[in-house]
C-alpha positions in Angstrom: 97.4 46.0 130.5 96.8 48.7 133.0 100.3 48.1 134.5 102.0 48.8 131.2 100.0 52.0 130.5 101.1 53.6 133.8 104.9 53.6 133.1 104.2 54.9 129.5 102.1 57.7 130.8 104.7 58.7 133.4 107.5 58.6 130.8 105.5 60.8 128.4 104.8 63.3 131.3 108.5 63.3 132.2 109.7 63.9 128.6 107.1 66.8 128.2 108.3 68.4 131.4 112.0 68.2 130.4 111.3 69.6 126.9 109.3 72.5 128.4 112.1 73.3 130.8 114.7 73.3 128.0 112.6 75.6 125.9 112.2 78.0 128.9 115.9 77.9 129.7 116.9 78.5 126.0 114.8 81.7 125.9 115.8 83.8 128.9 114.0 87.1 129.4 115.6 89.9 127.4 117.3 92.8 129.2 115.3 95.2 127.1 111.9 93.6 128.0 111.6 95.9 131.1 112.8 99.5 131.7 111.7 100.0 135.3 114.7 100.8 137.5 116.9 102.0 134.6 118.8 105.3 134.4 119.6 107.0 131.2 121.7 110.0 130.1 122.3 111.6 126.7 123.7 114.6 124.9 123.1 116.0 121.5 122.6 119.0 119.3 119.6 121.0 118.0 118.3 123.4 115.4 115.8 125.8 116.8 113.0 127.9 115.2 111.1 130.9 116.7 107.9 132.8 115.9 108.1 136.6 115.8 107.7 138.4 119.1 107.2 141.9 120.4 110.4 143.0 122.2 109.5 145.5 125.0 112.4 147.5 126.5 112.1 149.7 129.6 114.8 151.7 131.4 115.9 155.1 132.5 114.9 157.4 129.7 113.2 155.0 127.4 110.1 152.7 127.1 109.5 151.3 123.7 108.5 148.1 121.8 109.9 146.5 118.7 106.9 145.0 117.0 106.9 141.5 115.5 110.7 141.2 115.6 112.1 138.4 113.5 114.7 136.0 114.9 116.8 132.9 114.1 119.1 130.4 115.7 122.9 130.2 115.3 124.0 126.7 114.3 127.6 125.6 113.8 126.8 122.3 112.1 128.6 119.0 112.8 131.8 119.9 114.6 134.2 118.7 117.3 133.0 121.4 119.7 130.1 119.1 120.7 132.5 116.9 122.6 135.4 119.3 123.4 135.5 120.3 127.1 135.3 124.1 127.4 133.5 124.5 124.1 130.3 122.6 124.7 128.2 125.7 124.8 129.6 127.3 121.7 127.2 125.0 119.8 123.5 124.5 120.2 123.5 121.5 122.6 121.0 119.4 124.7 121.5 117.4 127.8 119.1 115.1 129.6 119.3 112.5 132.5 116.4 110.5 133.8 115.0 107.4 135.5 112.3 104.9 134.6 109.9 104.4 137.5 107.8 102.2 135.3 108.5 100.1 132.2 106.9 102.8 130.0 107.2 106.0 132.0 110.2 108.0 133.1 111.1 111.4 134.7 114.1 113.5 133.7 115.9 116.8 134.1 117.6 118.5 131.2 119.0 121.7 129.6 118.2 122.8 126.0 121.0 125.2 125.1 119.5 127.1 122.2 120.7 130.3 120.6 118.3 133.1 119.9 119.3 136.0 117.6 117.1 138.9 116.7 117.6 139.3 112.9 119.7 142.4 112.5 119.0 142.9 108.8 115.3 144.0 109.2 113.2 147.1 109.5 110.8 147.0 112.4 107.9 149.1 113.6 108.6 150.9 116.9 106.1 152.2 119.4 107.0 154.2 122.6 109.2 157.0 123.8 113.0 157.6 124.0 114.2 160.6 126.0 117.9 160.0 126.9 120.3 162.7 128.1 121.9 164.4 125.1 125.3 163.4 126.4 124.5 159.7 125.7 125.1 158.3 122.2 121.7 156.8 122.0 120.1 160.2 122.3 120.1 160.5 118.5 117.0 158.3 118.7 115.1 160.5 121.1 111.5 161.0 120.2 108.0 159.6 120.3 107.4 156.5 118.1 104.0 155.6 116.8 104.4 152.7 114.4 107.5 154.3 113.1 109.7 152.0 110.9 113.4 151.8 112.1 116.2 150.1 110.2 118.0 147.9 112.7 120.8 146.8 110.4 123.7 148.8 111.8 123.0 147.8 115.4 123.1 151.3 116.8 119.4 151.3 117.8 119.3 147.7 119.1 121.3 144.5 119.1 119.5 141.7 121.0 120.4 138.0 121.3 120.6 135.1 123.7 123.7 133.6 122.1 125.4 132.7 125.3 122.3 130.6 125.7 118.6 130.6 125.5 118.9 128.1 128.3 115.8 126.1 129.0 116.3 124.2 132.3 113.4 121.8 132.5 111.9 118.7 134.1 110.0 116.3 132.0 107.8 113.2 132.1 107.9 110.9 129.1 106.1 107.7 127.8 108.1 105.1 125.9 106.5 102.5 123.6 108.5 99.6 122.2 107.5 99.4 118.5 110.2 96.8 117.5 107.6 94.1 116.7 106.0 96.3 114.1 109.2 95.9 112.1 109.7 92.2 112.8 112.5 92.8 115.3 112.5 90.0 117.9 115.9 90.2 119.6 115.6 93.7 121.1 118.8 93.1 123.1 120.6 93.6 119.8 118.4 96.4 118.4 115.3 98.0 119.8 113.1 100.7 118.4 111.0 102.9 120.7 108.5 105.7 120.2 108.8 108.5 122.8 106.6 111.3 123.8 106.9 113.7 126.7 105.8 117.0 128.3 107.9 119.3 130.4 108.2 122.7 132.1 111.0 124.8 133.3 112.9 128.1 133.7 114.8 130.2 131.2 118.3 131.1 132.4 119.9 133.1 129.5 123.1 135.0 129.3 121.8 137.8 127.1 123.9 139.8 124.8 121.8 143.0 124.3 123.0 146.5 123.4 120.0 148.9 123.7 120.6 152.4 122.4 124.4 151.9 122.6 124.3 151.4 126.4 126.6 149.0 128.3 125.2 145.5 128.1 124.5 143.1 131.0 126.6 139.9 130.6 125.6 137.5 133.4 123.2 134.5 133.7 119.8 135.5 135.0 116.5 133.7 135.6 114.4 135.5 133.1 111.2 133.6 132.7 109.5 130.2 132.2 108.5 127.8 129.5 106.4 124.7 128.6 107.3 122.0 126.1 106.2 118.8 124.4 108.2 116.4 122.3 108.0 113.2 120.3 110.7 111.1 118.8 112.3 107.7 118.0 114.8 106.0 120.2 117.2 103.5 118.6 118.8 101.3 121.2 121.8 99.1 120.3 123.2 96.2 122.4 121.0 96.9 125.4 122.9 100.0 126.6 123.6 102.5 123.8 121.2 104.6 121.9 120.6 107.4 119.4 117.5 109.5 119.7 115.8 111.9 117.3 113.1 114.3 118.6 110.8 117.0 117.4 110.1 119.4 120.3 108.1 122.6 120.6 106.7 124.9 123.2 106.0 128.3 124.6 108.5 130.7 126.3 107.6 133.8 128.3 110.6 135.9 129.3 109.3 138.5 131.8 112.6 139.9 133.1 115.5 139.9 130.7 118.4 141.9 132.1 119.9 144.3 129.5 122.1 146.6 131.6 123.6 146.6 135.1 121.0 149.0 136.2 117.3 148.2 136.5 116.8 148.2 132.7 115.1 145.1 131.3 113.3 143.6 128.4 110.3 141.3 128.0 109.1 139.1 125.2 107.3 135.8 124.6 107.1 133.5 121.7 106.6 129.9 120.5 109.6 127.8 119.5 110.4 124.5 117.8 113.5 122.2 117.9 114.8 119.3 116.0 117.2 117.3 118.1 119.7 114.4 117.6 121.2 112.9 120.7 123.4 110.0 121.7 123.5 108.3 125.1 123.3 105.2 127.3 120.8 103.4 129.5 121.7 101.1 132.5 120.8 99.8 135.9 123.0 100.7 138.9 
């Protein structure tokens, strides 16, 4: 009896082992199960929003502040310029490239090309002094200002915008969480849903379009300040390598040295900002 039991037990063990091996081989590890070692890159567009700010201008013959200046962005909507070489910066665009050093953590560098426009159709309170030579057109505004309202609509007193780019050049660290299982998604190699959140810091490199008291404007890129940011969003990955990403982003910008003319004239302002971003990109291993 003992002799018969031994072959039966061996056979049962053999069948169990083969079955387990088949189950394992039929369910290989998914590509999307791990992110460590992957690179990613994406490009998109944004809408941006700004708090009011005090614009301080200082130069030869003037030193004044525009109090609580209102501003807005300059969107173009959905258009072919987002993917047209030579026209990429005519829209409000975003670029980012990064690397996963951990399954859930990555580091990246990027550029948020926002557009900042001081609202022209406004009356603002001015504080300070203007004492330009009478031969200059802007001398019509000479005087001492103490909370004096000035209509900025015609642009003769001031036109101020970063439309060639409120360029935030940043580095960021982000945390990714796969939330696919919450929605019953099992095969994440076909479709995966991730929640993202990150923090960053960087420099502001605008090409400012400013006409102060009708003087010649400065029209070159210049490191003008610094910023901090935080963001959160959803990443929709398709077929392992392609994704769309939506983000809400916000932060603080302090521009301590905005060039306004080709002399030593400059401006300063600081404000809080927000962005809504939609991007498209790819993720891969080299």
